[in-house]
Structure formats: structure tokens, C-alpha cells
N, C-alpha and C positions, 0 to 999 in steps of 0.2 A: 631156754638154751643155756647150757652151763658155760660160765666164763673160765672154767679151769682149762688149762692147756698142758699138754705133756711137754715136759722140759727134759732135754738131754743132759747127760753127764759128761763133763770134761775128763778125759782119760789121758794121763801122761804116757808118752811113747818113748821108748828107749832110742837114743840117737843112732845106735847101730842098726836099727830097723830101716832107717832111711839111707845111712851112709856106712858102708862096711869099713872104709879106710879114710884117713884124713886126706892124703895126697891124691888118691884115685877117685874119690867120690865127693867129700865135703868141700875141698878147695875148688874144684870145677863148678860145683853147684853155687857156691858163694860168689864166684867171679862173674856169674851171669848178671846182665844189666838189671833185671827185675829184682834180684836178690840183694845186689849192692844197694839198690834204691831202698829196700826194706831196712838194711843196716844203716844207711844214711839217715833215714827218718828217725831211727833210734838215737843217733848221736848228734843229729842236727847238721850234717855235712853232706854236700853233694859229692858223690864219688863216681869217678870214671876209671875203669880198669885199664892199666897200662901194660901189665905183665903178670903172668903166673910163674911160680917156681923161679923167681929172679935170682941169678947167681950173685952171691955176696962172698967173695973169697972162696973158701972151700965149702960154703954152705949155700942153701937155696931158700930165700924168703918165700912165703906162701903166695901172697898177693901184693902187688904194688899198684897204687891208684894215684890219681891227681884230684885235688879238690877244686873248688870254684876259683880260688886265687892262684891256681897252678902250682900249689905246694904239694910235696910228696906225702902220701898217706900209706904207711906200712901196715899190713894186716897179717897177723899170725894166728892160726887157729888150731885147736885140738879137740878131740872127742872125749877126753877125760877131764878130770879136775886138774887145775894148774900145777905145774911142777917147776923145780929150779932150772931144769934143762931148757925148757921153753923160755923162761925169763932171761937166761943168759943169751939164748939165740936172739931174742927180741932186741936186747941192747946191742948185740953185735951187729945185727942187720941195720938198726936205726943209725948207728955210728957210721957204718960203711956207706949207707945211702943218703945220709944227712936228711932223714925224714923229719918233718916237723910235727906230724901227727902219727901216733903209734896206737894201733887197736889190737888188743889181745882178746880172742874169743875162746871160751872153754865151756865145758859142761858145768863146772863148778869152780868158784874161786875160793882158795883157802884164805883165812884171815891174814896170814903172813904175806901173801901176794897182793891182797888188797892194800895192806899197809905199805908194801914196797912201791906200788904205783902211786899211792897218795904221797909218799915221800918224794918220788921223782917229780911229781907235779909241783911240789913245794920248792924244790931246789933248782929246777931247770929254769932257764931264762924264759921271759915272756914270749909266747908264740909257739913253744914246744909243748905238745899236749899228749897225755897218756890216758887211754880209755881201756877199761876192762868190762867185758860183757859176757853174761852167761846165756847160752843158747838152750832153748827148750823146744820140745815137739809135743803137740796136743792134737786130739781128735775128739769128735762127738759121734758116738756110735760107729757107723761104717763110713763116715765122711773122710775126705782126703786129709792127710796129716798137714798140720799148720805149724810153721816155725814162729818162735817168739824170742826176741832179744830183750834181756833185762840188764840194765846198767848196774855193774857192781862197783865201778870206780870211774870218776871223771874229773877233769880239771875243776878246781874249787869253785870258780865263778862262772862256769860254763852256762848254767841255767839261770844265772842272776844278771841283772843289768844294774850296775852301780853308776847311775847317771852323774852323781857328784864327782866320783873318781874319774869318770871319762872326761869331765869338764876340766880336770887338772887341779881342782881345789876341793878340800874337805873342810867341813865346818869344824868348829872346836869340839862339838859333841861327837862327831864321827871320829876325830883323832883320838878322843878319850876312849871311845869304844874299842878301837883297834889296840890301843895301849893296854886296856883292861884285859882283853883276850890274850895278848902277847904275854902278859905277866902270868896268867893262869896256865898257858901252854908251857912256859918255862918251868913252872913249879912241877907240873906233871912229868916233864922230861927229866928234871933233876932227881925226882924220887923213883925213876924207873917204872913209871906207871904203865899198865897195859892199855890205858886210854891214850890214844894218839890223836890229838885234835888237828883239824885242818889248819892251814895257814891263817893267821888272824886277819879279819876283815873289818872295815868300818861299819859295823851293823850291831844290832842289839842282841845277836845270838852267835853261837859258834857250835860246831858239831863234829862228829866223827862216825866212822863205820862201826857196826857192831857184828859184822860177819855174814849178813844175808841181805840180798836186795829186797826192798820194800820196808826195811826197818832202818832206824838211825838213832843215835844217842846225841842229845843236844843240851846245851846250857844257855840260859838267857838272863838278861838283866833289864830292869825297868826303872829308869831314873825318875819318872813322874809318880808312879805308884809305890816306889820304894821296895822292890822285892827282887830276889834272884831265884832261879828255878833250874832244876834238872829234870829231864824227861826222856822217856823212850817214846818214839813215834812210829806209827804204822801208816803207810800211805799207798795209794793205788786202788785199783778196782776191788782187791781182796782185803783191804784194810780192816773192814768190820769183822770179817771172818777170822783174821789173824788176832785181832783184839779179843774176840770171844774165846779163842783157844787159850790165850794167855790168862784171861780172867778166870778160867776154870782152875787155875793154880794160884789164885789170888792170895790165899792165906799163907802158903809156903813162900811166895815171893816177898810179901810184906814182912814175914818173919826173917827172911834172909837179909833184907835191907834194914830192918830194925825199927820200922815205924809204918803207920798207915800211909797209903798213897792216894792220890786223886786219879780215878779211872774215868777218863774223858772220852766218851764214845763219839761225840760230835755228829749227831744224826744227819745233819744236812751237808756233810762234807765227805769227800773220799779219803778221810784220814781219821785217826784216833790217837790218843796219847795217854801215857801213864806218867804222872808228874809228882814232883815233890817241891814245895815252895817254902822259901824262908822270907818272911815279911819283916818290915821295919828295919830295913838297911838302906844305906845311901851309897849307891855305886859311884857317885861323883866324888866321894871322899877318898882320896888316895891313901890317907892314913888308915882307913878301915879295910883296904884291899887285902892285906895279908889274912885277916879273919875271914872275909868273904871267900877268898880263893881257897883257903884251907877247907871250908865247908863244901864248896863246889867240887874240889878234887876228891874229897872223901865220898861224897854222894855219887859222883860220876863213876868212881871205882866200884862202889857198892852196886850200882845199877848194872855195870858191865858184868860183874861177877854173878848177879842174880839172873840176868836175862840172856847173856851171850850163848851159853850152852843150851838153854831152853829153846831159844829161837832156832838153833841149828838142828835140834831134835824134833821140831814140829813136823808132822806128816801132812803136807799140803795136798797130797793126792786125794785125801778124803774130804776136801773142802766142799765140793759141789755135788749135792745129792740129787738124784733123779726124782721127779714127781710123776707118779703113775696116773694120777687122777686130775 
């Protein structure tokens, strides 16, 4: 008896096949209890619908919910890629309703709007959270269409638990790490870099968006082994496929960056990375920070230039091939 099994192929479905209009179809679908539960699972918040098409001055917010703490959650959705009009509406609604959690759902997030939400998460007071999610539809053969939410932007520490910070005290090393990343972030901002790091945290790494969910750009420092690192990472169920697609362009990528890279497939994990390491450095030496930060800034920008456009152009619809035998 053969062990081979026929495997189906995941096919991407156009959003308009399920919802012809945002207000008439998508918003009512999303406001249903089971669909809000699906959204809530994606962002880690329990949601209970309070109103649809809620009036805010001359405008109408799509969906207004309450979370488990009785705080307001504003949801704005669209069936196209993000635009400035919806961003303006989102901020207007949030101010009018005094919402503490703002969720923007779209077919695709532009890099500018990812950066805008990241900036808002940086500058707003604690407890005010901005989420950006991309909505996808998939089916296998003639199966029912299945929705999938992908997080494009979220509060910086939403998925991390900083136990030492929660206790109200940071060790000397944690304080140094936060200071280290704050200095690098300032350098990048001062030079008008396209790399916009998230708010500095007391940890051995920092990161930023690179324009597509499932990917990220990060920098790390190791005080024990004496190295600093820049890397592009892929994560999630399709990480290995994404990594292989980029690896096909390895020669051109390394030529663009100007040196060989470490291609880390990580066979036993749902992640992969492409890294560049500088050894024999002392991240604890503040006198050497300008040299280290100059190297990190240069390489982060080189990685951003080499990978950002390539990642946006990858055709993910061809990832899953059917097996006939």
C-alpha cells in the first residue's frame, strides 16, 4: 500500500469574491461574534461588538467593540490596500471615541502606513495600542473560502513579556541594552535613514518592519561572545518557502550588500534568517559605540535596500504545489 497521499493546493481568493462592498458586506461579516473571535485570536484580545457604523461627528466608524477590561476597541476595515483617507478617518474616530485600542484591517499595508502605526505606538501613552492587519482569503480545491488575518503592525511589546520591567526594576545590563539601542535609533533618525527601528527596549536585540508580514529586519548584540549582528528573518508556517525563494537570488543579494552572508535555514524551527556578523567587539564599551553603531546603521540600510523590494515582489501564490501521486 502506497504511503503517498494526494495533497491539495492553497489558492488565494480575491476579497471581492466574498465581499462586494466594505460597508454592505465586509463590515457586517466581521461584526459577527464568530468572526470577531477570529480577529481577537489574531491580536490576543477578547472582543464584544457594541455598534456598527457608529457616528463620530460627520463620519461613521465601521465597528466599535469592548475588550475584556471594558475598554473601547475601534475597528476600521477596507477591501483595498491602505490609504491616507482611512488613516485620517482612523485617527479622527479614535480621538472622538477615546478608543484605547485601534485596529486597522486592509488587503495590503503600504510601508508608509506600517511606519505610521509604528510611530503612533511609539509616541502614544501606555495603554493606547495600534494594530494593523492584512486580511487574506484561501481555499483548497472546491472547499469553502477561509479567512486569515496577518499582523502587519502591533504595539512593540505586545508579544513579549518583560518580567523585569514589570517588576519595576531593570538590571544594569538591561539599562545598558536599552541605552545602546536608543543611541543606534537616534543615529538612524539623524541621518534620515529608511530604517525606522521600534522603540528601544531592555533586551539584546532591536527590530523594524521591512514591508511585508512574515519578515523583519533586526540587529542584535552579544556581550558574552563579543559580536554584533544584522539579519533578515522569515517566520511562520511558510518561513522555509520564503527563505528558499530568496536564496534563489543569493548571488545578486550578496553583491548588493557587498559581502557574503550567513544563510541560516534552521531546520527544526518555523523560522529562517540571513545574517551578517561582526565579531571581536565589546558592546559594553561605550567608547566604541560610535564605531559599532556606524557599522550597524550601514548594514541595516544595506539589508533594507537589498531585501525590501525583493520581498514585496515575491509571488507567494505559487508556494504550495499539488502532489498528484
